[in-house]
C-alpha positions as CSV (number, residue, x, y, z in Angstrom):
1,M,60.7,76.4,109.9
2,K,58.9,76.3,105.9
3,I,61.3,75.7,102.9
4,A,60.7,78.8,101.8
5,E,61.9,80.8,104.9
6,L,65.0,78.5,104.8
7,A,65.5,79.4,101.2
8,R,65.6,83.1,102.1
9,E,68.0,82.7,105.1
10,G,70.6,80.3,103.3
11,F,69.9,82.9,99.9
12,E,70.9,86.1,102.5
13,A,73.7,84.1,104.2
14,I,75.6,83.5,100.7
15,G,74.8,86.3,99.2
16,G,71.5,87.3,98.6
17,G,72.2,90.1,101.4
18,A,69.6,92.7,100.0
19,D,66.4,93.7,102.7
20,I,67.8,91.7,105.5
21,D,65.8,93.3,107.9
22,S,62.3,92.1,106.2
23,F,63.1,88.3,107.5
24,P,61.2,87.8,110.4
25,A,64.2,85.8,111.9
26,R,66.4,88.9,111.4
27,K,64.6,91.3,113.4
28,A,65.3,88.8,116.5
29,K,68.8,89.6,116.8
30,S,70.6,90.1,119.9
31,A,72.6,92.8,120.9
32,F,76.4,91.6,119.8
33,W,78.3,92.1,123.0
34,S,75.6,90.7,125.1
35,S,75.2,87.6,122.9
36,G,78.2,86.1,124.2
37,H,81.2,86.1,126.5
38,T,83.4,89.3,126.0
39,P,86.3,87.9,128.1
40,T,86.7,85.3,126.3
41,L,86.9,87.3,123.0
42,I,89.6,89.4,124.4
43,A,91.5,86.8,125.7
44,A,91.2,85.3,122.2
45,F,92.5,88.6,120.3
46,L,95.4,89.0,122.7
47,Y,96.6,85.4,122.1
48,F,95.9,85.1,118.5
49,D,97.7,88.6,118.3
50,L,101.1,87.6,120.2
51,A,100.8,84.1,118.5
52,F,101.4,86.1,115.0
53,M,103.8,88.4,116.3
54,V,106.1,85.8,116.5
55,W,104.9,83.6,113.8
56,V,106.1,86.0,110.8
57,L,109.5,87.1,113.2
58,L,111.6,86.0,111.1
59,G,110.3,88.0,108.1
60,P,111.2,91.3,109.8
61,L,114.3,89.7,110.8
62,A,115.4,88.2,107.3
63,P,117.4,91.3,106.0
64,E,119.8,90.8,109.2
65,I,119.8,87.0,109.3
66,A,120.6,86.6,105.7
67,K,123.3,89.0,106.1
68,D,125.2,87.5,108.8
69,L,124.3,83.6,107.7
70,H,125.1,84.5,103.7
71,L,121.7,83.3,102.4
72,S,120.6,83.4,98.9
73,P,117.6,84.9,97.7
74,A,115.5,81.4,97.5
75,Q,116.8,80.7,101.2
76,K,115.7,83.9,102.4
77,G,112.1,83.0,100.6
78,L,112.2,79.2,102.3
79,M,113.6,80.6,105.6
80,V,110.2,83.2,106.1
81,A,108.1,80.7,104.3
82,T,108.8,77.8,106.7
83,P,106.7,78.8,109.8
84,T,104.0,79.5,107.2
85,L,103.9,75.8,106.2
86,A,104.4,74.5,109.3
87,G,101.6,76.6,110.8
88,A,99.6,75.1,108.1
89,V,100.1,71.4,108.7
90,L,100.2,72.2,112.8
91,R,96.4,73.7,112.4
92,L,95.1,70.4,111.2
93,L,96.3,68.5,114.6
94,V,95.5,71.4,116.8
95,G,91.9,71.8,115.3
96,L,91.6,68.2,116.6
97,L,93.1,68.9,119.6
98,A,90.7,71.7,120.3
99,D,87.4,69.8,120.0
100,R,88.8,67.0,122.1
101,I,90.2,68.7,125.1
102,G,89.1,72.4,124.2
103,P,90.5,75.3,122.7
104,K,91.6,76.9,125.9
105,R,94.0,74.4,127.0
106,T,94.8,73.8,123.6
107,G,96.3,77.2,123.4
108,V,97.7,77.1,126.6
109,I,99.8,73.9,125.5
110,G,100.7,75.6,121.8
111,Q,101.8,79.1,123.4
112,V,104.3,77.1,126.0
113,I,105.8,75.0,123.0
114,V,106.4,78.4,121.1
115,I,108.0,79.9,124.6
116,A,110.1,77.3,125.2
117,G,111.6,76.9,121.8
118,L,112.1,80.7,121.5
119,L,114.1,80.5,124.8
120,T,116.1,77.8,123.6
121,A,117.1,79.4,119.8
122,W,118.1,82.4,122.3
123,R,120.2,80.7,124.4
124,L,121.8,78.2,121.9
125,G,122.1,80.8,119.0
126,V,120.9,80.0,115.3
127,H,124.4,79.6,113.3
128,S,123.1,78.0,110.1
129,F,120.5,78.0,107.5
130,A,119.0,74.6,109.0
131,G,118.8,76.0,112.3
132,T,116.5,78.9,111.0
133,L,114.5,76.1,109.3
134,A,114.4,74.0,112.7
135,L,113.4,77.4,114.5
136,G,110.6,78.0,111.8
137,G,109.0,74.7,112.6
138,V,109.1,75.9,115.9
139,L,107.4,79.2,115.1
140,G,104.6,77.2,113.1
141,F,102.7,76.5,116.5
142,A,102.3,80.4,116.7
143,G,100.4,79.9,113.6
144,A,98.3,77.1,114.7
145,S,97.2,79.4,117.1
146,F,94.4,80.5,114.3
147,A,92.8,76.8,115.1
148,V,92.5,77.8,118.7
149,A,91.3,81.4,118.7
150,L,88.2,81.2,116.5
151,P,86.7,78.6,117.8
152,L,87.1,79.7,121.4
153,A,85.6,82.6,120.6
154,S,83.0,81.1,117.4
155,R,81.0,78.9,120.4
156,W,80.1,81.8,122.3
157,Y,78.0,83.7,119.6
158,P,74.7,82.8,117.7
159,P,75.0,82.6,113.6
160,E,73.7,86.2,113.0
161,H,77.2,87.4,115.0
162,Q,79.5,84.8,113.6
163,G,80.9,87.3,111.4
164,K,81.7,90.1,114.1
165,A,82.8,87.6,116.7
166,M,84.9,85.6,114.1
167,G,86.3,88.9,112.6
168,I,87.3,90.5,116.1
169,A,89.3,87.2,117.2
170,G,90.9,87.3,114.0
171,M,92.0,90.7,114.5
172,G,94.8,89.2,116.2
173,N,96.6,88.6,113.1
174,S,97.6,92.3,113.7
175,G,100.1,90.9,115.9
176,T,102.1,91.0,112.3
177,V,102.3,94.8,112.6
178,L,104.1,94.6,116.2
179,A,107.0,92.3,114.2
180,A,107.3,94.8,111.5
181,L,107.6,97.5,113.8
182,F,109.7,96.7,116.7
183,A,111.7,93.7,115.7
184,P,113.7,95.8,113.1
185,M,114.7,98.3,115.7
186,L,115.3,95.9,118.5
187,A,117.6,93.6,116.3
188,K,119.6,97.2,115.5
189,A,119.6,98.1,118.9
190,F,120.7,94.3,120.8
191,G,121.1,91.9,117.5
192,W,118.7,89.7,115.8
193,N,119.4,86.7,117.9
194,A,118.7,88.9,121.1
195,V,114.9,89.6,120.0
196,L,114.1,85.9,119.9
197,G,114.2,85.7,123.9
198,L,112.9,89.6,124.2
199,V,109.7,88.6,122.1
200,C,109.2,85.6,125.8
201,I,108.3,88.5,127.7
202,P,104.5,89.8,126.1
203,L,104.3,86.1,125.5
204,A,104.6,85.1,128.8
205,I,102.4,87.8,130.1
206,V,99.6,87.0,127.8
207,L,99.6,83.6,128.3
208,V,98.8,84.7,132.1
209,V,96.0,87.0,130.8
210,Y,94.9,84.2,128.6
211,V,94.7,81.6,131.6
212,V,92.4,84.2,133.5
213,L,90.3,85.1,130.7
214,A,89.4,83.0,128.6
215,K,86.4,80.1,129.0
216,D,85.5,77.3,127.0
217,A,82.0,77.6,125.8
218,P,79.1,75.3,127.3
219,N,78.3,73.7,123.6
220,Q,81.8,72.1,123.4
221,P,81.3,69.1,121.5
222,A,81.6,65.7,122.4
223,P,84.9,64.3,121.6
224,K,84.4,62.0,118.4
225,P,86.2,59.4,117.0
226,L,89.7,60.6,115.2
227,A,88.0,59.7,111.5
228,A,84.7,61.5,112.3
229,Y,87.1,64.6,112.3
230,L,87.8,64.6,108.7
231,E,84.6,63.7,107.5
232,P,84.0,67.4,106.2
233,L,86.7,66.4,103.6
234,K,84.0,64.3,101.9
235,T,82.0,67.6,101.1
236,A,82.8,69.8,97.9
237,D,82.3,72.7,99.9
238,A,84.8,72.0,102.7
239,W,87.5,72.0,99.6
240,W,86.2,75.3,98.3
241,F,86.3,77.1,101.5
242,M,89.7,75.7,101.5
243,L,90.8,77.6,98.3
244,F,89.0,80.5,98.9
245,Y,91.3,81.1,102.4
246,G,94.3,79.7,100.6
247,V,93.8,82.7,98.2
248,T,93.0,85.4,100.9
249,F,94.9,84.6,104.0
250,G,97.7,82.9,101.8
251,G,97.8,86.3,99.9
252,F,98.1,88.1,103.5
253,S,100.7,85.8,105.4
254,G,102.7,85.4,102.5
255,L,103.2,89.3,102.0
256,A,103.3,90.1,105.6
257,S,106.4,87.4,105.4
258,S,108.1,88.7,102.7
259,L,107.5,92.7,102.5
260,T,110.3,93.6,104.5
261,I,112.7,91.6,102.3
262,Y,110.9,93.2,99.0
263,F,111.2,96.5,100.3
264,T,115.1,96.1,100.8
265,D,116.0,94.3,98.0
266,Q,113.5,96.6,95.5
267,F,114.0,99.7,96.9
268,A,117.4,99.6,99.2
269,L,115.6,100.6,102.2
270,S,117.0,100.1,105.6
271,T,115.5,97.3,107.6
272,V,113.7,99.4,110.2
273,V,112.3,101.6,107.3
274,A,111.3,98.8,105.2
275,G,109.4,97.7,108.7
276,Y,107.7,100.4,108.6
277,C,106.3,100.2,105.3
278,T,105.6,96.2,106.0
279,A,103.6,97.6,109.0
280,A,101.6,100.0,107.3
281,C,100.3,97.5,104.8
282,V,100.1,94.6,107.4
283,F,98.3,97.0,109.7
284,A,95.7,97.7,106.8
285,G,95.0,93.9,106.1
286,S,94.4,93.4,110.0
287,L,92.6,96.0,110.6
288,V,89.5,95.3,108.2
289,R,89.3,91.7,108.6
290,P,86.6,92.4,111.3
291,L,85.0,95.1,109.1
292,G,85.2,92.4,106.3
293,G,83.0,89.9,108.7
294,A,80.6,92.5,109.6
295,L,80.0,93.3,105.8
296,A,79.7,89.6,105.1
297,D,77.1,90.0,107.9
298,K,75.3,92.4,105.9
299,V,75.8,91.9,102.2
300,G,76.7,88.0,102.3
301,G,80.1,86.2,102.0
302,V,79.6,85.9,98.1
303,A,78.9,89.4,97.3
304,A,82.0,90.4,99.8
305,L,84.2,87.7,98.1
306,T,83.5,88.7,94.8
307,A,84.6,92.2,95.1
308,V,87.7,90.9,97.3
309,Y,89.0,88.7,94.7
310,I,88.6,91.7,92.0
311,V,90.3,94.0,93.6
312,A,93.1,92.2,95.2
313,A,93.6,90.5,91.6
314,L,94.1,93.9,90.3
315,A,96.6,95.2,92.9
316,L,98.5,92.2,92.5
317,L,98.9,92.4,89.1
318,G,100.1,96.2,89.7
319,V,102.6,95.0,91.7
320,S,103.6,92.4,89.0
321,T,104.7,95.2,87.0
322,S,107.7,96.1,89.2
323,P,106.6,99.7,89.9
324,A,109.6,102.1,89.9
325,S,108.2,104.5,92.9
326,L,108.1,103.3,96.5
327,G,104.8,105.3,96.5
328,V,103.1,103.4,93.9
329,A,104.1,100.1,95.4
330,L,103.5,100.5,98.9
331,T,99.7,102.0,97.7
332,L,99.2,99.0,95.4
333,F,100.2,96.5,98.5
334,V,97.8,98.5,100.9
335,I,94.9,98.1,98.8
336,A,95.9,94.4,98.2
337,M,96.2,93.8,101.8
338,L,92.7,95.5,102.2
339,A,91.2,93.2,100.1
340,L,92.8,90.1,101.5
341,G,92.1,91.1,105.1
342,T,88.4,91.7,103.9
343,G,88.2,88.5,102.3
344,N,89.9,86.9,105.6
345,G,86.5,88.1,107.5
346,A,84.3,86.9,104.7
347,V,85.3,83.5,104.9
348,F,84.7,82.8,108.1
349,Q,81.3,84.4,108.2
350,L,80.3,81.6,106.1
351,V,82.6,79.0,107.5
352,P,80.3,78.6,110.9
353,Q,77.0,78.7,108.7
354,R,77.9,76.0,106.6
355,F,80.0,73.5,109.6
356,G,78.7,74.8,112.2
357,K,78.9,71.5,114.4
358,E,82.6,71.0,112.9
359,I,83.8,74.7,113.2
360,G,87.1,73.3,115.1
361,I,88.1,71.1,112.7
362,L,87.1,73.3,109.8
363,T,88.5,76.2,111.4
364,G,91.9,73.7,111.3
365,L,91.5,72.4,107.5
366,V,90.9,75.8,106.1
367,G,93.4,77.5,108.0
368,M,95.8,74.9,107.0
369,A,95.1,75.8,103.5
370,G,95.7,79.2,104.3
371,G,98.9,78.3,105.6
372,I,100.0,76.6,102.4
373,G,98.9,79.6,100.5
374,G,101.1,81.7,102.2
375,F,104.3,79.1,102.2
376,Y,104.0,79.5,98.5
377,L,103.7,83.0,97.7
378,A,106.5,83.6,100.3
379,S,108.7,81.0,98.9
380,S,107.8,81.8,95.3
381,L,108.8,85.1,95.6
382,G,112.2,84.1,97.0
383,F,112.4,81.8,93.6
384,A,111.6,84.2,91.4
385,R,114.0,87.0,92.6
386,Q,116.8,84.3,92.3
387,A,115.6,82.9,88.5
388,T,114.6,86.3,87.2
389,G,116.4,88.9,89.3
390,G,112.9,89.9,90.0
391,F,109.9,89.6,92.4
392,G,107.3,90.3,89.4
393,P,106.7,86.3,88.5
394,G,105.6,85.5,92.0
395,F,102.8,88.2,92.0
396,L,101.6,87.7,88.9
397,I,100.9,84.2,89.0
398,F,99.3,85.0,92.6
399,A,97.0,87.2,91.0
400,M,96.0,84.4,88.6
401,L,95.2,82.6,91.5
402,A,93.1,85.6,93.2
403,L,91.3,85.2,89.4
404,G,90.5,81.4,89.7
405,A,89.4,81.9,93.1
406,L,86.7,84.5,91.6
407,A,85.8,81.7,89.0
408,G,85.4,78.9,91.7
409,L,83.3,81.3,93.8
410,T,81.0,82.2,90.8
411,F,80.5,78.6,89.9
412,V,79.7,77.1,93.2
413,K,77.3,80.2,94.9
414,G,74.3,79.0,92.8
415,K,74.5,75.1,94.1
416,W,75.3,76.6,97.6
417,R,72.0,78.4,97.7
418,T,69.9,75.2,97.3
419,R,72.8,72.9,99.2
420,W,72.7,74.9,102.3
421,V,68.7,74.8,102.5
422,A,69.1,71.0,102.6
423,A,71.7,71.4,105.2
424,A,69.5,73.5,107.1
425,Q,66.6,70.5,107.2
426,G,69.4,67.7,108.6
427,V,69.9,66.4,105.2
428,R,73.5,65.3,104.4
429,I,74.8,67.3,101.4
């Protein structure tokens, strides 16, 4: 392929976007549903969906748990943030395992650990703040499902459909909607500890479906020496992706974990009503993830992310003023989640194009950064509430982080347009 053609395709992939069908390579696109393995895509979505449901489970239950265990605002923030941090760390390890033994088997191992941990917590009970942190650590394995579902689906699809495939599999983060909708109602009816046992029922059902439907792609990479999995960290692009996802997914997961606490504390809502409000916000962010991937396929990941950071920063700045109206606050959160969900899809439209051969470990690394961003936001909101009496400073700082990511994206996009051409020629960058 000529250098000029490589340059045009590289420009389009990262944000050139315009006149896509003018490139001959793009005219040969295959139909999405016939280009991969649909049963595996469905299995990846379901596995991810239920895993995310339990990953953020402590958030919707937090008001009831905090009341029973007499937790301070800072402790509440740390409690709901701990699964996010644990998931961030474990995503790296799970990403390594997925590349070595395959995503399917790795997913089974993780799901069994989560079910066993929840059943143990249900049977023995959680009676202290330390106990909630221990449970949060186990739930981190559910958050690490990110490093299973995305490579499981991605490896079946060609580059021109990566955004859609990763978006559909990644839409499993809609499981956070299920937690927000049903956990408060079940806790009210049966007690919050009983919820820990009840969620094991759908988890077990989906695990069986996953085992039956999922299939590792035939292009599964051969196992490499352990040190080789960290090779991408020697490139600046990996760190940029980690930053960008740390803001988009960090904002999404941090808000998903914290909004029930916010609505109950800020507007004195019942946990059930606060759960409905949280579910509306989370549903918005989950719904647009595949649309974000498809949008990035069309206009380029950089163009999509640029809009994402601007909109998210403005919405979070609005929330940081502590609006007195529930309607205004809810509207701003929905806008923020729409932007952040779009950004989640856009980031993972770019990652496979730059790191196709290392998609498993890059999914783990980038996902880890997203989890760290979520841990920061959720915990900082709790500390802000305890230190200042309001959540505003926590939202304000995260809005500044979104603007910082925008500045970084603006800085690096020109270099990507030349570096990715070199990568396409097999030159190390």
